[in-house]
N, C-alpha and C positions, 0 to 999 in steps of 0.2 A: 504494500500500500504506500510505503514511503517513497518508492521509486516513481510513483505517479507525480509527486510533488516536483520532481526534477524533469520527468519526461514530458509533461504537458506544457510547461513553459518553453522547453527546448524545441518541441515540435511546432508550437505556435511561432516562435522566432524563426524557425526554418521556413515555414510557410510564407511569412511576411518577407523574408529575404528572397525567396524564389519569385514572389510577386514583384518585388522591387527590381530584381535583375531583369525580369521579363519586360516591365514597362520602360526600363532604362534602354534596353536593346530596341524596343519598339520606337521610342523617341529618337534614338540615334540612327534610324533608317535601316536597321538590320533586315527588316522584312519587306522592304519596298519593292524589290524586283525578285520575285520567286521563280519566274520562268526563264530569265536571261541565262544564268549559269547552266541550267538544264539543257537549253537549246544550243548553247555555245559549244558544249562537249560533242554535239553531233556533227559539227562542221569539221571537215578534214583539213587540217593545216599542214599535213605531211606530204604535200604535192612536190614531187621532185622538180628541181629547177630545170627549166627548158634552156637549151643553148641559144645564145643570141644569133639570129639568122643574118644580121648585118655585119657580124664579125668574121672577116676572112681568116680562115684557119689554115 
């Protein structure tokens, strides 16, 4: 029973800390663009370089 005197305030503090972190991230713009990074990974940037056709070799 005495453990509840410690666990209830600690869990309440942890909940408020999690809410504070969430709202801080939300205000900082963390969740503004949710689709951009997901679509960016689908674009292939590993295209091999084409030789320059105007360069006489």
